[in-house]
All heavy atoms as an XYZ file, in Angstrom:
782
protein
N     118.793     97.487     98.822
C     118.220     96.298     98.209
C     118.279     96.347     96.678
O     118.275     95.317     96.056
C     116.755     96.143     98.662
C     116.098     95.007     97.990
S     114.637     94.416     98.818
C     113.401     95.242     97.973
N     118.327     97.550     96.099
C     118.337     97.634     94.639
C     119.643     98.196     94.111
O     119.867     98.200     92.922
C     117.196     98.540     94.100
O     117.365     99.841     94.624
C     115.854     97.972     94.522
N     120.580     98.572     94.987
C     121.836     99.130     94.551
C     122.647     98.048     93.827
O     122.824     96.947     94.305
C     122.647     99.651     95.743
N     123.103     98.394     92.643
C     123.896     97.459     91.815
C     123.196     96.170     91.519
O     123.826     95.156     91.330
C     125.248     97.204     92.475
C     126.075     98.469     92.655
O     126.179     99.296     91.749
N     126.612     98.611     93.849
N     121.860     96.208     91.483
C     121.086     95.007     91.233
C     119.898     95.313     90.319
O     119.437     96.442     90.250
C     120.533     94.438     92.525
C     121.571     93.938     93.497
C     120.951     93.249     94.684
C     121.895     92.750     95.672
N     123.290     92.663     95.414
N     119.399     94.306     89.639
C     118.121     94.347     88.945
C     117.112     93.683     89.831
O     117.284     92.479     90.157
C     118.206     93.613     87.578
C     118.908     94.375     86.514
C     118.787     93.631     85.221
C     119.441     94.408     84.086
N     119.291     93.721     82.798
N     116.109     94.405     90.251
C     115.182     93.903     91.220
C     113.717     94.060     90.696
O     113.410     95.070     90.111
C     115.267     94.674     92.547
O     116.618     94.612     93.010
C     114.333     94.130     93.615
N     112.933     93.035     90.871
C     111.507     93.139     90.544
C     110.775     93.272     91.925
O     110.943     92.472     92.832
C     110.946     91.927     89.834
C     111.529     91.875     88.423
C     109.401     91.930     89.822
C     111.151     90.710     87.616
N     110.012     94.360     92.054
C     109.178     94.576     93.236
C     107.739     94.468     92.736
O     107.400     95.040     91.712
C     109.391     95.955     93.827
C     110.756     96.261     94.371
C     110.814     97.735     94.795
C     111.147     95.375     95.505
N     106.918     93.708     93.471
C     105.479     93.701     93.096
C     104.674     93.863     94.368
O     105.079     93.440     95.435
C     105.134     92.436     92.323
C     105.208     91.147     93.060
C     104.061     90.533     93.595
C     106.404     90.466     93.209
C     104.124     89.332     94.240
C     106.498     89.251     93.872
C     105.330     88.681     94.397
N     103.564     94.537     94.241
C     102.695     94.827     95.379
C     101.380     94.086     95.283
O     100.884     93.844     94.186
N     100.862     93.753     96.439
C      99.580     93.104     96.539
C      98.785     93.745     97.665
O      99.368     94.305     98.615
C      99.708     91.578     96.797
C     100.370     90.888     95.617
C     100.485     91.265     98.052
N      97.428     93.725     97.601
C      96.613     94.359     98.649
C      96.783     93.707    100.032
O      96.692     94.391    101.042
C      95.186     94.187     98.147
C      95.327     94.050     96.688
C      96.612     93.324     96.453
N      96.972     92.396    100.084
C      97.035     91.727    101.389
C      97.823     90.422    101.286
O      97.692     89.693    100.291
N      98.618     90.113    102.302
C      99.456     88.953    102.258
C      98.669     87.641    102.212
O      99.047     86.734    101.458
C     100.336     88.923    103.512
N      97.611     87.529    102.964
C      96.879     86.263    103.030
C      95.512     86.335    102.331
O      94.685     85.439    102.519
C      96.716     85.815    104.493
C      98.031     85.408    105.118
C      98.612     86.267    106.046
C      98.649     84.267    104.741
C      99.816     85.910    106.627
C      99.848     83.898    105.359
C     100.446     84.723    106.277
N      95.305     87.364    101.508
C      94.025     87.383    100.772
C      94.070     86.285     99.713
O      95.129     85.953     99.193
C      93.791     88.753    100.115
O      94.897     89.038     99.241
C      93.670     89.824    101.156
N      92.957     85.691     99.401
C      92.969     84.496     98.521
C      93.642     84.706     97.159
O      94.456     83.894     96.755
C      91.459     84.190     98.327
C      90.841     84.712     99.531
C      91.587     85.934     99.911
N      93.286     85.751     96.428
C      93.894     85.952     95.110
C      95.401     86.214     95.227
O      96.170     85.665     94.452
C      93.170     87.075     94.350
C      91.735     86.624     94.009
C      93.914     87.430     93.066
C      90.874     87.692     93.380
N      95.785     87.010     96.186
C      97.219     87.364     96.318
C      98.039     86.119     96.686
O      99.064     85.842     96.111
C      97.416     88.426     97.402
S      96.619     89.962     96.958
N      97.591     85.369     97.657
C      98.393     84.266     98.159
C      98.239     82.990     97.278
O      99.118     82.148     97.267
C      98.059     83.929     99.588
O      96.711     83.534     99.724
N      97.135     82.904     96.507
C      96.956     81.720     95.674
C      97.301     81.891     94.245
O      97.560     80.946     93.519
C      95.490     81.226     95.779
C      95.143     80.749     97.176
C      93.636     80.506     97.315
O      92.899     80.528     96.327
N      93.216     80.270     98.565
N      97.329     83.158     93.767
C      97.609     83.421     92.328
C      98.870     84.254     92.111
O      99.738     83.838     91.354
C      96.411     84.162     91.722
C      95.110     83.424     91.825
C      94.906     82.511     90.638
C      93.507     81.908     90.730
N      93.441     80.685     90.061
N      98.937     85.449     92.695
C     100.007     86.383     92.354
C     101.382     85.963     92.866
O     102.328     85.837     92.122
C      99.672     87.796     92.889
C      98.484     88.350     92.204
N      97.365     88.677     92.927
C      98.174     88.576     90.927
C      96.421     89.133     92.092
N      96.902     89.057     90.868
N     101.467     85.687     94.172
C     102.752     85.286     94.732
C     103.234     83.968     94.102
O     104.406     83.903     93.672
C     102.663     85.139     96.238
C     103.979     84.743     96.914
C     105.025     85.839     96.750
C     103.761     84.450     98.378
N     102.412     82.914     93.975
C     102.923     81.703     93.373
C     103.412     81.888     91.949
O     104.381     81.263     91.528
C     101.718     80.780     93.434
C     100.892     81.258     94.560
C     101.063     82.756     94.519
N     102.776     82.778     91.194
C     103.191     83.009     89.797
C     104.618     83.582     89.748
O     105.400     83.163     88.914
C     102.219     83.955     89.109
C     102.437     84.107     87.652
C     101.950     82.867     86.906
N     102.103     83.141     85.482
C     102.594     82.230     84.624
N     102.913     81.057     85.010
N     102.725     82.530     83.370
N     104.926     84.524     90.608
C     106.304     85.058     90.652
C     107.261     83.978     91.131
O     108.372     83.880     90.620
C     106.394     86.304     91.540
C     105.965     87.581     90.820
C     104.705     88.055     90.951
C     106.882     88.256     90.024
C     104.295     89.213     90.299
C     106.508     89.434     89.370
C     105.214     89.902     89.494
N     106.865     83.163     92.060
C     107.719     82.084     92.542
C     108.005     81.082     91.410
O     109.113     80.627     91.247
C     107.084     81.377     93.738
N     106.964     80.756     90.636
C     107.094     79.801     89.515
C     108.077     80.366     88.470
O     108.835     79.612     87.872
C     105.742     79.598     88.835
C     104.785     78.756     89.608
C     103.370     78.774     89.009
O     103.207     79.303     87.851
O     102.457     78.322     89.686
N     108.017     81.651     88.232
C     108.862     82.268     87.239
C     110.192     82.738     87.753
O     111.039     83.247     86.996
C     108.097     83.514     86.627
C     106.888     83.166     85.839
C     107.253     82.500     84.545
C     106.045     82.278     83.659
N     106.447     81.641     82.413
N     110.470     82.526     89.017
C     111.718     82.998     89.651
C     112.950     82.571     88.952
O     113.846     83.419     88.645
N     113.096     81.306     88.660
C     114.327     80.816     87.986
C     114.497     81.420     86.595
O     115.622     81.826     86.196
C     114.298     79.285     87.903
N     113.401     81.540     85.863
C     113.428     82.110     84.528
C     113.814     83.583     84.604
O     114.648     84.058     83.793
C     112.054     81.958     83.884
C     111.954     82.531     82.496
C     110.589     82.425     81.914
O     109.787     81.532     82.303
O     110.227     83.263     81.016
N     113.243     84.326     85.563
C     113.602     85.752     85.704
C     115.048     85.920     86.078
O     115.751     86.777     85.558
C     112.676     86.402     86.777
C     111.178     86.524     86.327
C     110.342     86.845     87.522
C     111.055     87.530     85.246
N     115.522     85.094     86.998
C     116.961     85.163     87.393
C     117.876     84.784     86.274
O     118.948     85.374     86.095
C     117.170     84.304     88.652
C     116.537     84.953     89.854
C     116.817     84.253     91.136
C     116.189     85.058     92.281
N     116.554     84.607     93.578
N     117.471     83.836     85.401
C     118.271     83.469     84.249
C     118.355     84.609     83.270
O     119.277     84.693     82.451
C     117.680     82.243     83.584
N     117.380     85.526     83.295
C     117.346     86.684     82.443
C     117.935     87.956     83.122
O     117.639     89.055     82.690
C     115.928     86.947     81.980
C     115.471     85.977     80.917
O     116.154     85.852     79.907
N     114.398     85.276     81.130
N     118.698     87.758     84.164
C     119.430     88.852     84.756
C     118.792     89.506     85.990
O     119.356     90.489     86.494
N     117.714     89.006     86.483
C     117.098     89.572     87.666
C     117.829     89.029     88.907
O     117.978     87.842     89.064
C     115.582     89.248     87.753
C     114.859     89.794     86.522
C     114.979     89.762     89.044
C     114.928     91.320     86.357
N     118.242     89.929     89.806
C     118.964     89.521     91.018
C     118.020     89.211     92.160
O     118.281     88.285     92.929
C     119.946     90.606     91.431
C     121.000     90.900     90.389
O     121.761     89.935     90.083
O     121.082     92.014     89.900
N     116.988     90.007     92.328
C     116.030     89.838     93.436
C     114.602     90.013     92.991
O     114.345     90.774     92.104
C     116.334     90.859     94.538
C     117.578     90.621     95.311
C     117.696     91.610     96.474
C     118.944     91.284     97.270
N     118.786     91.478     98.654
N     113.714     89.291     93.669
C     112.259     89.429     93.482
C     111.671     89.624     94.862
O     111.951     88.815     95.752
C     111.657     88.176     92.824
C     112.341     87.942     91.472
C     110.143     88.366     92.621
C     111.998     86.568     90.865
N     110.932     90.700     95.046
C     110.355     90.964     96.397
C     108.917     91.430     96.256
O     108.566     92.156     95.361
C     111.181     92.013     97.118
N     108.105     90.998     97.220
C     106.699     91.378     97.296
C     106.512     92.362     98.454
O     107.084     92.140     99.507
C     105.829     90.157     97.524
S     104.053     90.552     97.586
N     105.749     93.423     98.211
C     105.474     94.418     99.222
C     103.959     94.490     99.440
O     103.202     94.439     98.483
C     105.973     95.804     98.818
C     107.500     95.774     98.560
C     105.612     96.857     99.829
C     108.051     97.051     98.000
N     103.569     94.569    100.698
C     102.155     94.698    101.003
C     102.009     95.597    102.243
O     102.877     95.643    103.062
C     101.557     93.309    101.313
O     100.168     93.419    101.542
N     100.864     96.287    102.291
C     100.584     97.110    103.481
C     100.015     96.187    104.565
O      98.793     96.070    104.734
C      99.604     98.263    103.128
C      99.313     99.138    104.353
C     100.161     99.105    101.992
N     100.910     95.532    105.259
C     100.617     94.668    106.367
C     101.688     94.925    107.400
O     102.762     95.424    107.130
C     100.670     93.187    105.979
C      99.465     92.740    105.162
O      99.580     92.495    103.995
N      98.318     92.627    105.813
N     101.424     94.489    108.629
C     102.444     94.698    109.673
C     103.605     93.717    109.448
O     103.493     92.694    108.764
C     101.845     94.551    111.081
C     101.308     93.149    111.320
O     102.157     92.211    111.533
O     100.074     92.955    111.297
N     104.739     94.024    110.048
C     105.965     93.240    109.854
C     105.803     91.817    110.317
O     106.401     90.900    109.732
C     107.101     93.915    110.596
N     104.950     91.549    111.317
C     104.776     90.202    111.803
C     104.095     89.314    110.760
O     104.455     88.177    110.566
C     103.988     90.190    113.122
C     104.697     90.997    114.186
C     104.177     92.260    114.530
C     105.864     90.573    114.788
C     104.842     93.034    115.464
C     106.506     91.337    115.750
C     106.001     92.575    116.109
N     103.061     89.860    110.135
C     102.357     89.126    109.099
C     103.318     88.857    107.958
O     103.387     87.748    107.426
C     101.126     89.918    108.590
C     100.586     89.330    107.286
C     100.046     89.936    109.637
N     104.062     89.879    107.555
C     104.910     89.742    106.403
C     106.071     88.797    106.647
O     106.501     88.091    105.757
C     105.421     91.141    105.958
C     104.249     92.038    105.522
S     103.157     91.290    104.318
C     104.146     91.481    102.859
N     106.577     88.788    107.889
C     107.639     87.853    108.199
C     107.130     86.432    108.100
O     107.830     85.524    107.569
C     108.144     88.063    109.606
C     109.299     87.204    110.013
C     109.810     87.522    111.396
C     110.961     86.572    111.763
N     111.413     86.754    113.117
N     105.896     86.161    108.512
C     105.327     84.842    108.374
C     105.143     84.472    106.915
O     105.262     83.311    106.532
C     103.978     84.787    109.084
N     104.934     85.470    106.094
C     104.732     85.227    104.640
C     106.044     85.382    103.864
O     106.050     85.215    102.655
C     103.673     86.246    104.164
C     102.834     85.839    103.023
C     102.105     84.664    103.066
C     102.783     86.585    101.849
C     101.314     84.270    101.977
C     101.972     86.214    100.772
C     101.265     85.064    100.834
N     107.115     85.748    104.547
C     108.435     85.951    103.952
C     108.443     87.059    102.890
O     108.996     86.877    101.829
C     108.995     84.653    103.429
C     109.111     83.511    104.418
C     109.563     82.237    103.717
C     110.031     83.883    105.560
N     107.825     88.151    103.204
C     107.702     89.280    102.306
C     108.111     90.578    102.958
O     108.370     90.602    104.158
C     106.268     89.367    101.757
C     105.704     88.101    101.151
C     104.233     88.287    100.799
C     106.484     87.702     99.910
N     108.079     91.703    102.211
C     108.438     92.987    102.766
C     107.239     93.709    103.295
O     106.202     93.768    102.602
C     109.112     93.863    101.685
C     110.361     93.292    101.036
C     110.826     94.208     99.912
C     111.474     93.150    102.074
N     107.330     94.288    104.482
C     106.202     95.012    105.058
C     106.291     96.513    104.747
O     107.371     97.123    104.810
C     106.275     94.840    106.596
O     105.316     95.678    107.180
N     105.191     97.072    104.381
C     105.020     98.507    104.258
C     103.899     98.892    105.206
O     102.828     99.333    104.789
C     104.712     98.852    102.793
C     104.583    100.326    102.523
O     105.140    101.129    103.320
O     103.966    100.716    101.481
N     104.108     98.646    106.470
C     103.067     98.707    107.508
C     102.222     99.959    107.513
O     101.014     99.882    107.629
N     102.799    101.124    107.369
C     102.055    102.378    107.337
C     101.653    102.784    105.916
O     101.003    103.783    105.733
C     102.839    103.528    107.972
C     102.993    103.325    109.464
O     102.102    102.795    110.114
N     104.130    103.743    110.001
N     102.138    102.019    104.941
C     101.809    102.358    103.550
C     102.604    103.492    102.979
O     102.252    104.041    101.943
N     103.696    103.885    103.647
C     104.493    105.052    103.181
C     105.048    104.842    101.780
O     104.980    105.726    100.939
C     105.626    105.362    104.170
C     105.122    105.788    105.498
O     103.976    106.280    105.622
N     105.886    105.577    106.534
N     105.628    103.647    101.515
C     106.211    103.385    100.212
C     105.077    103.354     99.161
O     105.190    103.937     98.083
C     106.999    102.070    100.203
C     107.533    101.676     98.855
C     108.694    102.266     98.406
C     106.896    100.745     98.060
C     109.217    101.939     97.154
C     107.420    100.396     96.796
C     108.568    101.001     96.383
N     104.002    102.674     99.534
C     102.854    102.505     98.640
C     102.273    103.873     98.264
O     101.997    104.131     97.090
C     101.764    101.633     99.303
O     102.342    100.334     99.539
C     100.538    101.487     98.482
N     102.144    104.772     99.242
C     101.609    106.130     98.955
C     102.633    106.911     98.112
O     102.221    107.659     97.191
C     101.372    106.870    100.262
C     100.157    106.335    100.992
C     100.014    107.007    102.368
C      98.945    106.249    103.168
N      98.990    106.576    104.568
N     103.929    106.758     98.359
C     104.964    107.500     97.658
C     104.958    107.156     96.125
O     105.247    108.004     95.337
C     106.325    107.241     98.251
N     104.597    105.905     95.797
C     104.567    105.523     94.407
C     103.152    105.632     93.815
O     102.945    105.249     92.671
C     105.162    104.118     94.195
C     104.328    103.036     94.875
C     106.621    104.077     94.623
C     104.745    101.625     94.493
N     102.214    106.149     94.581
C     100.857    106.395     94.099
C      99.997    105.151     93.904
O      99.105    105.120     93.047
N     100.252    104.127     94.698
C      99.524    102.876     94.517
C      98.592    102.546     95.682
O      98.188    101.367     95.833
C     100.526    101.733     94.319
S     101.201    101.728     92.649
N      98.234    103.514     96.528
C      97.339    103.229     97.630
C      95.938    102.923     97.097
O      95.519    103.491     96.086
C      97.370    104.337     98.684
C      96.729    105.647     98.248
C      97.698    106.574     97.525
O      98.836    106.204     97.188
O      97.263    107.726     97.269
N      95.265    102.081     97.833
C      93.916    101.657     97.471
C      93.097    101.580     98.759
O      93.392    100.816     99.646
C      93.973    100.246     96.819
C      92.670     99.585     96.449
C      91.942    100.368     95.370
C      92.982     98.146     95.929
N      92.058    102.416     98.845
C      91.269    102.463    100.086
C      90.151    101.404    100.013
O      89.194    101.535     99.247
C      90.675    103.846    100.267
C      90.026    104.021    101.638
O      89.912    102.994    102.410
O      89.621    105.133    101.968
N      90.300    100.362    100.783
C      89.306     99.306    100.853
C      88.521     99.317    102.166
O      87.953     98.325    102.587
C      89.992     97.922    100.720
C      90.745     97.686     99.399
C      91.523     96.421     99.385
C      89.754     97.762     98.232
N      88.476    100.501    102.777
C      87.796    100.646    104.065
C      86.295    100.337    103.984
O      85.708     99.825    104.942
C      87.941    102.094    104.613
O      89.289    102.369    104.798
N      85.682    100.670    102.876
C      84.229    100.507    102.740
C      83.834     99.134    102.189
O      82.677     98.828    101.983
C      83.631    101.587    101.833
C      84.169    101.525    100.415
O      85.226    100.898    100.151
O      83.525    102.123     99.519
N      84.802     98.266    101.982
C      84.519     96.903    101.492
C      83.955     96.071    102.632
O      84.084     96.410    103.806
C      85.740     96.271    100.848
C      86.302     97.077     99.706
C      85.277     97.235     98.614
C      85.847     98.089     97.482
N      84.875     98.752     96.683
N      83.327     94.954    102.328
C      82.655     94.137    103.369
C      83.495     93.785    104.583
O      82.981     93.758    105.690
C      82.217     92.896    102.597
C      82.116     93.333    101.183
C      83.172     94.402    101.000
N      84.743     93.539    104.417
C      85.565     93.142    105.574
C      86.453     94.261    106.106
O      87.218     94.071    107.048
C      86.470     91.899    105.259
C      85.582     90.680    105.047
C      87.358     92.134    104.073
N      86.311     95.487    105.578
C      87.061     96.645    106.055
C      88.575     96.489    106.119
O      89.166     96.513    107.225
N      89.187     96.385    105.003
C      90.654     96.143    104.955
C      91.466     97.419    105.179
O      92.640     97.349    105.306
C      91.054     95.490    103.610
C      90.560     94.087    103.353
C      90.861     93.618    101.989
C      91.109     93.129    104.417
N      90.825     98.601    105.122
C      91.583     99.839    105.276
C      92.346    100.184    103.995
O      92.025     99.741    102.920
N      93.376    101.010    104.140
C      94.182    101.412    102.979
C      95.186    100.330    102.715
O      95.968     99.907    103.579
C      94.868    102.755    103.239
C      95.768    103.143    102.052
C      93.816    103.836    103.456
N      95.212     99.878    101.493
C      96.124     98.764    101.038
C      96.864     99.246     99.815
O      96.794    100.393     99.395
C      95.314     97.503    100.736
C      94.604     96.916    101.947
C      95.617     96.482    102.980
N      94.979     95.944    104.167
C      95.187     94.716    104.571
N      95.977     93.893    103.965
N      94.594     94.312    105.721
N      97.522     98.316     99.142
C      98.288     98.610     97.938
C      97.501     98.061     96.726
O      96.904     96.996     96.789
C      99.645     97.926     98.010
O     100.339     98.082     96.786
N      97.564     98.774     95.656
C      97.100     98.244     94.354
C      98.078     97.184     93.927
O      99.229     97.175     94.386
C      97.030     99.324     93.295
C      96.021    100.399     93.588
C      95.968    101.402     92.417
N      95.134    102.518     92.739
C      93.801    102.452     92.735
N      93.197    101.392     92.362
N      93.093    103.552     93.070
N      97.673     96.325     93.069
C      98.618     95.334     92.480
C      99.494     96.095     91.463
O      98.984     96.877     90.673
C      97.854     94.196     91.800
C      97.178     93.339     92.788
C      96.440     92.209     92.080
N      95.731     91.421     93.099
C      94.468     91.665     93.455
N      93.769     92.650     92.931
N      93.876     90.943     94.421
N     100.781     95.868     91.507
C     101.688     96.484     90.552
C     102.960     95.587     90.462
O     103.175     94.719     91.287
C     102.094     97.912     90.993
C     102.903     97.972     92.256
C     104.302     97.828     92.258
C     102.243     98.131     93.476
C     104.977     97.866     93.439
C     102.982     98.172     94.636
C     104.333     98.041     94.621
O     105.027     98.077     95.778
N     103.771     95.881     89.470
C     105.056     95.272     89.358
C     106.000     96.325     88.821
O     105.587     97.186     88.002
C     105.006     94.047     88.434
N     107.233     96.297     89.252
C     108.243     97.228     88.751
C     109.588     96.540     88.614
O     109.895     95.614     89.393
C     108.351     98.494     89.590
C     108.931     98.318     90.954
S     109.188     99.870     91.851
C     107.532    100.267     92.334
N     110.352     96.942     87.653
C     111.714     96.530     87.491
C     112.576     97.689     87.939
O     112.479     98.766     87.401
C     112.027     96.137     86.043
C     113.499     95.861     85.744
C     114.027     94.643     86.530
C     113.735     95.699     84.247
N     113.441     97.453     88.940
C     114.307     98.494     89.489
C     115.728     98.039     89.208
O     116.149     96.972     89.615
C     114.116     98.687     90.998
C     114.962     99.801     91.483
C     112.645     98.925     91.322
N     116.464     98.871     88.509
C     117.841     98.545     88.141
C     118.777     99.570     88.777
O     118.678    100.760     88.477
C     117.962     98.619     86.589
C     119.182     97.925     86.088
C     119.137     97.743     84.549
O     118.079     97.493     83.996
O     120.225     97.953     83.952
N     119.598     99.123     89.701
C     120.527     99.970     90.435
C     119.809    101.212     91.007
O     120.303    102.314     90.917
C     121.703    100.383     89.514
C     122.869    100.954     90.305
O     122.979    100.691     91.523
O     123.680    101.716     89.741
N     118.651    100.956     91.626
C     117.887    102.004     92.289
C     117.035    102.859     91.382
O     116.380    103.796     91.845
N     117.013    102.581     90.067
C     116.227    103.382     89.153
C     115.085    102.495     88.585
O     115.322    101.374     88.093
C     117.085    103.841     87.991
C     116.254    104.619     86.965
C     118.229    104.746     88.496
N     113.837    102.956     88.677
C     112.718    102.254     88.168
C     112.770    102.333     86.623
O     112.685    103.395     86.041
C     111.343    102.826     88.674
C     110.203    102.104     88.020
C     111.306    102.736     90.201
N     112.881    101.142     86.011
C     112.918    101.033     84.535
C     111.574    100.735     83.921
O     111.242    101.212     82.895
C     113.947     99.974     84.130
C     115.358    100.231     84.587
C     115.939    101.401     83.830
C     117.421    101.584     84.182
N     118.061    102.561     83.312
N     110.806     99.888     84.624
C     109.457     99.494     84.149
C     108.529     99.516     85.362
O     108.886     99.057     86.427
C     109.490     98.077     83.557
C     110.436     98.021     82.329
C     108.059     97.664     83.139
C     110.648     96.580     81.803
N     107.346    100.068     85.123
C     106.348    100.114     86.198
C     104.991     99.860     85.563
O     104.565    100.543     84.631
C     106.362    101.511     86.879
C     105.459    101.581     88.086
C     105.946    101.263     89.309
C     104.168    102.055     87.935
C     105.127    101.330     90.431
C     103.317    102.158     89.057
C     103.804    101.780     90.300
N     104.319     98.846     86.045
C     102.961     98.573     85.519
C     102.077     98.001     86.607
O     102.506     97.518     87.597
C     103.028     97.584     84.358
O     103.457     96.331     84.793
């Protein structure tokens, strides 16, 4: 997905959580043309949700959180009122030909 490409990956705690689905995802969608005009080939969102949820949301699934844990962005929301379990922190990264150039 990132070979020979400039890719922006961004993570959110949950696909259908209000802030993620109403603020974060739409903002990247709004800026999509501008980002692509500046050389970005792909923009993808990753969340610790099952593949069925993510397919409905047209995003990438990290169902077990393996990618999220590997980059150190896991967030344990088990003790929160609705018990979301382990999710992803919000982040964004620019990956150029498989190499992370910017991570925030």
